Backbone as a chain_set.jsonl record, in Angstrom:
{"seq": "MIKATETKLKGCFILEPEIFEDERGYFFESYNHRDFCEAIGREVNFVQDNQSFSKKGVLRGLHFQKGEHAQAKLVSVLLGRIQDVVVDLRKNSPTFGEHLSIELNSENKKQLFVPRGFAHGFLTLSESARVLYKCDNYYNKKAEGGIIYNDYSLGIKWKTNYKKIILSKKDRLLANFKIFKEV", "coords": {"N": [[-85.876, 13.145, -31.562], [-86.863, 12.045, -34.702], [-88.574, 12.399, -37.792], [-89.014, 10.08, -40.296], [-89.296, 9.607, -43.727], [-89.734, 7.354, -46.242], [-88.616, 7.52, -49.571], [-89.591, 7.364, -53.082], [-87.529, 5.886, -54.002], [-86.29, 3.031, -52.909], [-85.011, 2.642, -49.654], [-83.949, 5.154, -49.493], [-84.274, 8.052, -47.638], [-86.148, 10.875, -46.426], [-85.458, 12.974, -43.823], [-86.753, 14.556, -40.968], [-86.044, 16.635, -38.397], [-87.042, 17.118, -34.95], [-87.734, 20.319, -33.977], [-86.922, 22.804, -31.669], [-88.064, 25.883, -30.893], [-87.766, 29.254, -29.775], [-87.856, 32.618, -28.429], [-85.114, 33.023, -28.358], [-83.989, 31.613, -30.402], [-83.29, 28.575, -32.028], [-83.154, 24.988, -31.38], [-81.992, 21.736, -32.137], [-81.465, 18.193, -32.427], [-79.041, 17.33, -34.589], [-77.962, 14.955, -35.306], [-78.4, 11.755, -34.075], [-77.32, 8.743, -33.294], [-78.681, 6.353, -32.45], [-81.453, 7.059, -32.698], [-81.501, 7.74, -35.414], [-80.818, 5.278, -36.76], [-82.939, 3.695, -35.905], [-85.059, 5.081, -37.085], [-84.65, 4.716, -39.865], [-84.598, 2.028, -40.011], [-82.377, 0.332, -40.031], [-78.915, -0.44, -39.347], [-76.38, 1.948, -39.546], [-73.144, 3.068, -39.751], [-71.461, 5.936, -39.545], [-68.367, 7.221, -40.728], [-66.949, 9.334, -41.669], [-67.028, 12.837, -42.104], [-67.965, 15.287, -44.435], [-67.655, 18.584, -45.721], [-68.876, 21.227, -47.675], [-68.543, 24.377, -49.363], [-70.318, 26.407, -51.481], [-70.879, 28.602, -54.24], [-73.681, 30.434, -55.669], [-75.285, 28.703, -58.28], [-73.346, 26.777, -58.603], [-72.789, 23.45, -59.439], [-72.378, 20.329, -58.149], [-71.429, 17.18, -58.941], [-72.734, 14.467, -60.844], [-71.795, 12.253, -58.421], [-70.201, 9.208, -57.293], [-69.002, 6.393, -55.354], [-67.318, 3.438, -56.222], [-67.938, -0.153, -55.998], [-66.507, -1.917, -53.259], [-65.977, 0.395, -51.971], [-68.178, 1.966, -51.954], [-70.478, 4.454, -50.734], [-72.798, 5.293, -48.19], [-74.774, 8.167, -47.482], [-75.561, 10.947, -45.381], [-77.123, 13.795, -45.875], [-77.088, 17.266, -45.257], [-77.998, 20.749, -44.999], [-76.245, 23.457, -43.884], [-76.211, 26.172, -44.244], [-78.042, 28.199, -46.395], [-79.545, 27.159, -49.58], [-80.16, 24.218, -51.472], [-80.6, 22.203, -54.432], [-80.946, 18.954, -54.18], [-79.917, 15.939, -55.606], [-80.324, 12.52, -56.323], [-79.406, 9.436, -57.879], [-80.502, 6.227, -58.586], [-78.354, 3.607, -58.739], [-78.317, 0.935, -58.399], [-78.237, -2.046, -59.847], [-79.949, -4.243, -59.549], [-82.252, -3.133, -58.596], [-85.697, -2.152, -58.603], [-86.02, 0.501, -59.23], [-83.846, 1.267, -60.674], [-81.815, 3.583, -62.317], [-83.634, 5.628, -61.97], [-84.349, 8.894, -60.592], [-84.257, 11.155, -57.761], [-85.242, 14.324, -56.716], [-84.836, 16.935, -54.488], [-85.422, 19.821, -52.465], [-83.174, 20.955, -50.137], [-82.585, 22.86, -47.246], [-81.351, 25.443, -45.016], [-83.398, 26.465, -43.569], [-85.655, 24.656, -43.399], [-84.348, 22.461, -42.432], [-84.338, 19.812, -43.189], [-83.056, 16.534, -43.882], [-81.311, 14.289, -46.08], [-81.124, 10.885, -46.445], [-79.009, 8.831, -48.153], [-78.637, 5.748, -49.468], [-75.996, 3.259, -49.99], [-74.884, 2.763, -53.352], [-75.892, 4.751, -54.975], [-75.732, 7.611, -57.133], [-74.803, 10.963, -56.432], [-75.57, 14.417, -56.296], [-75.57, 18.046, -56.226], [-77.109, 21.28, -56.641], [-76.43, 24.648, -56.071], [-78.771, 26.869, -54.9], [-79.172, 29.24, -53.516], [-77.447, 32.376, -52.714], [-75.086, 31.439, -51.638], [-73.993, 28.298, -50.229], [-73.607, 26.057, -47.502], [-72.824, 22.772, -47.155], [-73.181, 19.745, -45.426], [-72.162, 16.443, -45.201], [-72.429, 13.21, -43.968], [-70.587, 10.204, -44.182], [-70.579, 6.661, -44.659], [-68.379, 5.216, -45.307], [-64.914, 5.331, -46.133], [-63.48, 7.794, -48.286], [-62.149, 6.985, -51.491], [-59.906, 7.594, -53.902], [-59.357, 6.058, -56.226], [-61.698, 4.729, -56.6], [-63.552, 6.481, -57.538], [-66.423, 7.642, -59.309], [-68.707, 8.865, -61.807], [-71.533, 10.587, -63.271], [-72.617, 12.524, -65.967], [-74.219, 15.614, -65.335], [-76.326, 16.529, -66.957], [-77.422, 14.431, -68.371], [-79.43, 13.168, -70.841], [-81.087, 10.855, -70.754], [-81.65, 10.516, -68.064], [-83.292, 12.622, -67.336], [-83.285, 14.773, -65.483], [-84.452, 17.708, -64.025], [-82.954, 20.484, -63.537], [-83.006, 23.269, -61.338], [-82.446, 25.832, -62.603], [-81.129, 28.163, -65.029], [-79.526, 26.51, -67.533], [-77.256, 27.571, -68.736], [-76.118, 29.044, -66.77], [-74.946, 27.36, -64.974], [-72.267, 26.335, -62.957], [-69.498, 24.376, -63.252], [-66.979, 22.034, -62.182], [-63.829, 21.298, -63.808], [-63.427, 18.552, -63.868], [-66.051, 17.556, -63.467], [-67.272, 18.342, -65.836], [-66.434, 16.449, -67.596], [-67.6, 14.032, -67.057], [-69.109, 10.777, -67.557], [-71.829, 9.613, -69.688], [-74.992, 8.247, -68.637], [-75.725, 5.998, -70.097], [-73.341, 4.67, -70.731], [-72.607, 3.839, -68.179], [-74.68, 2.023, -67.658], [-74.023, -0.065, -69.296], [-71.814, -1.224, -68.175]], "CA": [[-86.878, 12.433, -32.328], [-86.897, 12.435, -36.106], [-89.578, 11.794, -38.658], [-88.371, 9.548, -41.495], [-90.22, 9.256, -44.804], [-89.037, 6.701, -47.341], [-88.946, 8.093, -50.869], [-89.917, 6.379, -54.119], [-86.325, 5.087, -54.187], [-86.216, 2.209, -51.686], [-83.847, 2.829, -48.809], [-83.601, 6.577, -49.486], [-85.218, 8.659, -46.704], [-86.14, 12.28, -46.035], [-85.51, 13.027, -42.359], [-87.136, 15.861, -40.431], [-85.827, 16.639, -36.958], [-87.929, 17.902, -34.087], [-87.052, 21.595, -33.741], [-87.423, 23.562, -30.523], [-87.814, 27.297, -31.16], [-88.314, 30.28, -28.893], [-87.358, 33.952, -28.761], [-83.646, 33.002, -28.449], [-83.546, 30.945, -31.629], [-83.763, 27.196, -32.122], [-82.276, 23.879, -31.03], [-82.417, 20.403, -32.548], [-80.406, 17.207, -32.581], [-78.802, 17.133, -36.02], [-77.685, 13.539, -35.497], [-78.419, 10.869, -32.915], [-77.124, 7.446, -33.942], [-79.757, 5.417, -32.098], [-82.705, 7.507, -33.316], [-81.348, 7.662, -36.86], [-80.896, 3.878, -37.188], [-84.313, 3.253, -35.651], [-85.943, 5.746, -38.049], [-84.514, 4.14, -41.206], [-84.77, 0.583, -39.894], [-81.136, -0.421, -40.223], [-77.705, 0.094, -38.717], [-75.424, 2.628, -40.415], [-72.09, 3.683, -38.944], [-70.757, 6.955, -40.303], [-66.952, 7.263, -40.375], [-66.313, 10.52, -42.251], [-67.878, 13.99, -42.38], [-67.471, 16.184, -45.474], [-68.361, 19.853, -45.764], [-68.518, 22.037, -48.843], [-69.089, 25.72, -49.508], [-70.496, 26.646, -52.917], [-71.562, 29.82, -54.655], [-74.896, 30.237, -56.458], [-75.089, 28.144, -59.612], [-72.382, 25.677, -58.6], [-73.358, 22.109, -59.452], [-71.382, 19.31, -57.799], [-71.963, 15.841, -59.17], [-73.28, 13.405, -59.985], [-70.649, 11.462, -57.996], [-70.381, 7.999, -56.489], [-67.839, 5.548, -55.121], [-67.598, 2.11, -56.771], [-67.588, -1.413, -55.337], [-66.387, -1.991, -51.8], [-65.798, 1.751, -51.454], [-69.462, 2.68, -52.03], [-70.782, 5.215, -49.516], [-74.105, 5.839, -47.832], [-74.564, 9.544, -47.048], [-76.611, 11.71, -44.73], [-76.846, 15.138, -46.396], [-77.84, 18.365, -44.651], [-77.536, 22.083, -45.383], [-76.001, 24.305, -42.717], [-76.503, 27.553, -44.622], [-78.466, 28.346, -47.772], [-80.512, 26.252, -50.217], [-79.654, 23.424, -52.59], [-81.411, 21.156, -55.049], [-80.18, 17.732, -53.989], [-80.372, 14.93, -56.557], [-79.704, 11.202, -56.25], [-79.786, 8.518, -58.952], [-80.369, 4.838, -58.167], [-77.434, 2.86, -59.598], [-78.354, -0.478, -57.997], [-78.734, -2.734, -61.042], [-81.04, -5.162, -59.21], [-83.334, -2.35, -58.002], [-86.786, -1.814, -59.532], [-85.94, 1.92, -59.595], [-82.546, 1.502, -61.312], [-81.836, 4.661, -63.308], [-84.547, 6.71, -61.591], [-83.737, 9.887, -59.712], [-85.056, 11.918, -56.806], [-84.786, 15.698, -56.569], [-85.463, 17.554, -53.319], [-84.733, 21.001, -51.951], [-82.738, 20.955, -48.743], [-82.146, 24.208, -46.9], [-81.089, 25.687, -43.599], [-84.654, 26.845, -42.918], [-86.477, 23.491, -43.04], [-83.44, 21.554, -41.728], [-84.508, 18.427, -43.627], [-81.857, 15.818, -44.285], [-81.572, 13.2, -47.01], [-80.274, 9.71, -46.301], [-78.768, 8.201, -49.444], [-77.935, 4.486, -49.229], [-74.953, 2.886, -50.946], [-75.395, 2.396, -54.667], [-76.525, 5.911, -55.594], [-74.949, 8.792, -57.498], [-75.307, 12.11, -55.681], [-75.102, 15.733, -56.695], [-76.45, 19.141, -55.816], [-77.007, 22.6, -57.257], [-76.642, 25.72, -55.097], [-79.865, 27.747, -55.312], [-79.035, 30.523, -52.82], [-76.191, 33.078, -53.041], [-74.046, 30.477, -51.268], [-74.521, 27.213, -49.391], [-72.69, 25.152, -46.794], [-73.437, 21.444, -47.121], [-72.482, 18.755, -44.602], [-72.664, 15.086, -45.389], [-71.779, 12.127, -43.268], [-70.396, 9.039, -45.057], [-70.359, 5.431, -43.895], [-67.183, 4.557, -45.814], [-63.892, 6.324, -46.427], [-63.265, 8.168, -49.685], [-61.045, 6.327, -52.174], [-59.773, 8.251, -55.203], [-59.39, 5.057, -57.301], [-63.072, 4.217, -56.722], [-64.425, 7.572, -57.975], [-67.209, 7.507, -60.521], [-69.627, 9.979, -61.982], [-72.427, 10.667, -64.428], [-72.802, 13.932, -66.335], [-75.427, 16.174, -64.713], [-77.403, 16.815, -67.909], [-77.684, 13.246, -69.181], [-80.803, 13.211, -71.355], [-81.879, 9.681, -70.364], [-82.06, 10.629, -66.655], [-84.399, 13.581, -67.281], [-83.239, 15.63, -64.289], [-84.79, 19.104, -64.285], [-82.236, 21.342, -62.597], [-83.769, 24.49, -61.099], [-81.683, 27.011, -63.008], [-80.802, 28.29, -66.438], [-78.363, 25.641, -67.729], [-76.109, 28.389, -69.124], [-75.558, 29.656, -65.569], [-74.368, 26.325, -64.121], [-70.816, 26.371, -62.791], [-69.0, 23.017, -63.043], [-65.533, 21.831, -62.149], [-63.322, 20.668, -65.028], [-63.65, 17.112, -63.73], [-67.48, 17.256, -63.638], [-67.624, 18.546, -67.243], [-65.967, 15.296, -68.362], [-68.224, 12.792, -66.577], [-69.721, 9.926, -68.582], [-73.28, 9.495, -69.783], [-75.566, 7.105, -67.917], [-75.741, 4.847, -71.003], [-72.071, 3.956, -70.547], [-72.668, 3.185, -66.878], [-75.621, 0.905, -67.744], [-73.387, -1.151, -70.041], [-70.708, -1.768, -67.393]], "C": [[-86.876, 12.956, -33.761], [-88.011, 11.703, -36.827], [-88.854, 11.352, -39.925], [-89.443, 9.136, -42.493], [-89.422, 8.623, -45.928], [-89.532, 7.277, -48.659], [-89.336, 6.987, -51.846], [-88.726, 5.477, -54.423], [-86.053, 4.327, -52.889], [-84.888, 2.407, -50.949], [-83.378, 4.26, -48.697], [-84.675, 7.304, -48.671], [-85.031, 10.167, -46.593], [-86.345, 12.292, -44.528], [-85.814, 14.45, -41.908], [-86.975, 15.83, -38.918], [-86.92, 17.414, -36.212], [-87.162, 19.158, -33.687], [-87.73, 22.332, -32.596], [-87.042, 25.028, -30.728], [-88.431, 28.166, -30.067], [-87.678, 31.616, -29.269], [-85.834, 34.014, -28.902], [-83.141, 32.439, -29.768], [-84.115, 29.532, -31.667], [-82.701, 26.219, -31.636], [-82.867, 22.615, -31.631], [-81.209, 19.484, -32.574], [-80.212, 16.974, -34.068], [-78.438, 15.685, -36.321], [-77.659, 12.835, -34.155], [-78.406, 9.456, -33.503], [-78.285, 6.479, -33.69], [-81.067, 5.791, -32.785], [-82.652, 7.408, -34.839], [-81.537, 6.222, -37.356], [-82.302, 3.312, -36.986], [-85.257, 3.828, -36.716], [-85.858, 5.13, -39.44], [-84.569, 2.615, -41.197], [-83.541, -0.252, -40.191], [-79.967, 0.293, -39.564], [-76.798, 0.712, -39.779], [-74.417, 3.307, -39.495], [-71.294, 4.651, -39.81], [-69.322, 7.081, -39.789], [-66.261, 8.541, -40.859], [-67.363, 11.6, -42.452], [-67.192, 14.845, -43.437], [-68.304, 17.457, -45.433], [-67.908, 20.607, -46.997], [-69.178, 23.401, -48.735], [-69.164, 25.972, -51.003], [-71.235, 27.955, -53.141], [-72.788, 29.464, -55.486], [-74.542, 29.722, -57.854], [-74.082, 27.012, -59.687], [-73.139, 24.355, -58.535], [-72.222, 21.13, -59.195], [-72.018, 17.949, -58.048], [-72.206, 15.586, -60.64], [-72.157, 12.415, -59.669], [-71.079, 10.195, -57.251], [-69.033, 7.318, -56.306], [-68.222, 4.127, -55.528], [-67.238, 0.984, -55.798], [-67.552, -1.347, -53.835], [-66.22, -0.617, -51.161], [-67.076, 2.587, -51.544], [-69.766, 3.344, -50.687], [-72.268, 5.502, -49.394], [-73.822, 7.241, -47.292], [-75.794, 10.078, -46.33], [-76.295, 13.178, -45.024], [-77.716, 16.167, -45.674], [-77.207, 19.695, -45.063], [-77.428, 22.937, -44.126], [-76.361, 25.76, -42.983], [-76.914, 27.576, -46.086], [-79.461, 27.3, -48.249], [-79.833, 25.504, -51.357], [-80.772, 22.571, -53.172], [-80.536, 19.917, -54.973], [-80.77, 16.653, -54.887], [-79.594, 13.636, -56.337], [-80.254, 10.342, -57.384], [-79.503, 7.105, -58.47], [-79.515, 4.083, -59.184], [-77.408, 1.368, -59.258], [-79.022, -1.277, -59.114], [-79.874, -3.702, -60.755], [-82.253, -4.447, -58.605], [-84.437, -2.096, -59.031], [-86.777, -0.343, -59.956], [-84.565, 2.271, -60.176], [-82.681, 2.581, -62.388], [-82.8, 5.786, -62.996], [-83.837, 7.671, -60.642], [-84.776, 10.519, -58.788], [-84.421, 13.294, -56.708], [-85.543, 16.32, -55.413], [-84.692, 18.814, -52.949], [-84.429, 20.771, -50.481], [-82.27, 22.367, -48.443], [-81.982, 24.36, -45.4], [-82.336, 26.131, -42.851], [-85.45, 25.613, -42.473], [-85.677, 22.401, -42.329], [-83.655, 20.068, -42.07], [-83.152, 17.856, -44.024], [-82.271, 14.731, -45.268], [-80.591, 12.082, -46.724], [-80.222, 9.01, -47.648], [-78.017, 6.895, -49.188], [-76.816, 4.258, -50.246], [-75.604, 2.515, -52.275], [-76.108, 3.521, -55.39], [-75.455, 6.911, -56.033], [-75.605, 9.978, -56.793], [-74.725, 13.398, -56.245], [-76.036, 16.804, -56.186], [-76.096, 20.425, -56.543], [-77.287, 23.644, -56.181], [-77.665, 26.705, -55.642], [-79.766, 29.141, -54.686], [-77.708, 31.174, -53.211], [-74.971, 32.235, -52.695], [-74.7, 29.408, -50.406], [-73.367, 26.449, -48.752], [-73.424, 23.832, -46.617], [-72.55, 20.521, -46.3], [-73.046, 17.395, -44.952], [-71.76, 14.086, -44.697], [-71.69, 10.949, -44.226], [-70.094, 7.814, -44.21], [-69.153, 4.633, -44.397], [-66.196, 5.654, -46.184], [-63.773, 6.572, -47.933], [-62.047, 7.433, -50.236], [-60.97, 6.88, -53.591], [-59.892, 7.267, -56.365], [-60.795, 4.519, -57.546], [-64.058, 5.295, -57.171], [-65.181, 7.21, -59.245], [-68.139, 8.694, -60.641], [-70.415, 9.879, -63.271], [-72.651, 12.149, -64.708], [-74.182, 14.425, -65.874], [-76.607, 16.309, -65.672], [-77.696, 15.636, -68.842], [-79.165, 13.201, -69.558], [-81.655, 12.055, -70.833], [-82.337, 9.745, -68.906], [-83.211, 11.62, -66.486], [-84.432, 14.463, -66.048], [-83.523, 17.071, -64.713], [-84.116, 19.969, -63.21], [-82.944, 22.694, -62.527], [-82.951, 25.748, -61.388], [-81.584, 27.047, -64.52], [-79.506, 27.498, -66.654], [-77.108, 26.422, -68.109], [-75.42, 29.009, -67.912], [-74.918, 28.644, -64.624], [-72.841, 26.427, -64.137], [-70.362, 24.964, -62.409], [-67.483, 23.008, -62.899], [-65.114, 21.21, -63.485], [-63.619, 19.18, -65.013], [-65.112, 16.753, -64.001], [-67.957, 17.479, -65.075], [-67.315, 17.316, -68.092], [-66.614, 13.973, -67.937], [-68.976, 12.078, -67.706], [-71.24, 10.037, -68.59], [-73.744, 8.251, -69.041], [-75.569, 5.851, -68.784], [-74.472, 4.016, -70.844], [-72.08, 3.207, -69.226], [-73.56, 1.941, -66.936], [-74.972, -0.306, -68.426], [-72.256, -1.807, -69.281], [-71.146, -2.964, -66.595]], "O": [[-86.886, 14.165, -33.992], [-88.342, 10.558, -36.519], [-88.16, 12.149, -40.557], [-90.378, 8.41, -42.154], [-88.541, 9.258, -46.506], [-90.731, 7.493, -48.839], [-89.401, 5.815, -51.475], [-88.889, 4.421, -55.034], [-85.637, 4.917, -51.892], [-83.807, 2.347, -51.537], [-82.498, 4.56, -47.891], [-85.861, 7.186, -48.977], [-83.911, 10.674, -46.655], [-87.291, 11.694, -44.018], [-85.223, 15.415, -42.392], [-87.68, 15.092, -38.23], [-87.618, 18.25, -36.787], [-86.07, 19.071, -33.124], [-88.953, 22.466, -32.561], [-85.862, 25.378, -30.738], [-89.481, 27.843, -29.513], [-87.034, 31.727, -30.312], [-85.311, 34.955, -29.5], [-82.029, 32.734, -30.204], [-85.292, 29.323, -31.371], [-81.526, 26.559, -31.498], [-84.084, 22.432, -31.64], [-80.073, 19.935, -32.724], [-81.115, 16.477, -34.741], [-78.585, 15.231, -37.455], [-76.982, 13.266, -33.222], [-79.374, 9.031, -34.134], [-78.802, 5.864, -34.623], [-81.719, 4.938, -33.387], [-83.636, 7.036, -35.478], [-82.327, 5.977, -38.268], [-82.79, 2.538, -37.809], [-86.153, 3.13, -37.192], [-86.872, 5.026, -40.13], [-84.584, 1.984, -42.254], [-83.656, -1.42, -40.563], [-80.036, 1.486, -39.266], [-76.487, 0.077, -40.786], [-74.794, 4.032, -38.574], [-70.547, 4.237, -40.696], [-69.081, 7.055, -38.583], [-65.113, 8.8, -40.496], [-68.466, 11.315, -42.919], [-65.99, 15.1, -43.356], [-69.501, 17.422, -45.147], [-66.723, 20.632, -47.33], [-70.224, 23.56, -48.106], [-68.182, 25.772, -51.718], [-72.09, 28.358, -52.352], [-72.922, 28.333, -55.952], [-73.634, 30.228, -58.513], [-73.969, 26.352, -60.72], [-74.013, 24.164, -57.69], [-71.232, 21.101, -59.926], [-73.03, 17.608, -57.434], [-71.91, 16.398, -61.517], [-71.62, 11.795, -60.588], [-72.161, 10.126, -56.668], [-68.062, 7.619, -56.999], [-69.32, 3.663, -55.218], [-66.385, 1.126, -54.922], [-68.451, -0.79, -53.203], [-66.311, -0.484, -49.941], [-67.059, 3.781, -51.246], [-69.357, 2.852, -49.635], [-72.918, 5.901, -50.36], [-72.762, 7.483, -46.714], [-76.923, 9.7, -46.64], [-75.331, 13.736, -44.498], [-78.918, 15.97, -45.502], [-76.032, 19.752, -45.427], [-78.404, 23.115, -43.398], [-76.761, 26.49, -42.076], [-76.207, 27.03, -46.933], [-80.129, 26.643, -47.451], [-79.039, 26.072, -52.107], [-81.754, 22.258, -52.499], [-79.499, 19.843, -55.633], [-81.987, 16.473, -54.926], [-78.372, 13.648, -56.185], [-81.404, 10.491, -57.796], [-78.402, 6.81, -58.003], [-79.9, 3.937, -60.344], [-76.572, 0.626, -59.773], [-80.235, -1.191, -59.302], [-80.693, -3.957, -61.638], [-83.187, -5.107, -58.148], [-84.145, -1.852, -60.201], [-87.442, 0.027, -60.923], [-84.166, 3.436, -60.17], [-83.55, 2.503, -63.256], [-82.792, 6.806, -63.685], [-82.861, 7.314, -59.981], [-85.984, 10.427, -59.007], [-83.199, 13.414, -56.626], [-86.771, 16.24, -55.364], [-83.472, 18.876, -53.096], [-85.311, 20.439, -49.689], [-81.633, 23.005, -49.28], [-82.419, 23.514, -44.62], [-82.334, 26.171, -41.621], [-85.871, 25.526, -41.32], [-86.256, 21.518, -41.696], [-83.212, 19.185, -41.336], [-82.241, 18.574, -44.437], [-83.426, 14.305, -45.292], [-79.378, 12.287, -46.754], [-81.252, 8.642, -48.213], [-76.873, 6.927, -48.734], [-76.708, 4.98, -51.238], [-76.729, 2.017, -52.313], [-76.861, 3.266, -56.33], [-74.411, 7.043, -55.395], [-76.818, 9.991, -56.584], [-73.554, 13.463, -56.62], [-77.157, 16.519, -55.764], [-74.969, 20.632, -56.991], [-78.275, 23.535, -55.455], [-77.468, 27.301, -56.701], [-80.233, 30.116, -55.275], [-76.929, 30.585, -53.96], [-73.946, 32.305, -53.373], [-75.815, 29.584, -49.916], [-72.319, 26.228, -49.357], [-74.495, 23.773, -46.014], [-71.329, 20.512, -46.454], [-74.263, 17.211, -44.995], [-70.535, 14.108, -44.816], [-72.616, 10.715, -45.003], [-69.438, 7.91, -43.173], [-68.932, 3.503, -43.962], [-66.594, 6.772, -46.509], [-63.948, 5.659, -48.74], [-61.04, 7.274, -49.545], [-61.877, 6.656, -54.393], [-60.473, 7.609, -57.394], [-61.055, 3.918, -58.588], [-65.266, 5.059, -57.187], [-64.645, 6.557, -60.14], [-68.334, 9.442, -59.682], [-70.029, 9.195, -64.219], [-72.852, 12.935, -63.782], [-75.182, 13.721, -66.016], [-77.761, 16.215, -65.252], [-78.16, 15.826, -69.966], [-80.037, 13.198, -68.69], [-82.824, 12.254, -70.503], [-83.317, 9.092, -68.545], [-84.024, 11.464, -65.575], [-85.51, 14.863, -65.608], [-82.907, 17.585, -65.647], [-84.653, 20.154, -62.118], [-83.424, 23.202, -63.541], [-82.789, 26.612, -60.526], [-81.916, 26.078, -65.202], [-78.495, 27.793, -66.017], [-75.999, 25.97, -67.825], [-74.275, 29.45, -68.005], [-74.399, 29.028, -63.576], [-72.22, 26.583, -65.188], [-70.778, 24.422, -61.385], [-66.793, 23.876, -63.435], [-65.947, 20.662, -64.206], [-64.017, 18.61, -66.029], [-65.393, 15.766, -64.682], [-68.942, 16.872, -65.495], [-67.866, 17.156, -69.18], [-66.214, 12.91, -68.411], [-69.414, 12.699, -68.674], [-71.851, 10.494, -67.624], [-72.972, 7.312, -68.843], [-75.428, 4.746, -68.261], [-74.533, 2.787, -70.825], [-71.615, 2.07, -69.152], [-73.235, 0.919, -66.333], [-75.345, -1.446, -68.151], [-71.774, -2.86, -69.7], [-70.342, -3.554, -65.874]]}, "num_chains": 1, "name": "protein.A"}
């Protein structure tokens, strides 16, 4: 059984599993297809699982897949803490260009469901973090897209000193949101 709360961004949900704890530790269903689809009110079939390991200060994103290769994601943290951020890129959405920021961690075991049409990124807040995300479409290198993490117009407040952020070379070169809006 999972509790699903829709966020201010339509179709984007925070999921909280039922956790069973005792002196031995804990148990919970991290994914149950039937319960998941019922909780968010639609059918989603995940076809790919991705896992990343990041050190403190690593920021991955903001990434997305374009067109027919767009991906919905179910993000969870296996170890550590992250600031997870999504940006609504659906041009016909009333929240186009708005973002959501949430802490996901291995303690609260919350998950974030991100529908297709969103950019996604995260910042590692703990010494390290292992992140798992399920995708409903296969990755396609030619469909890669991204928005620079510190785009002024998005107003994302990352929970760190910006001088301490660690980015890949590719993520340092991502476009501003203004360019995306004009496409």
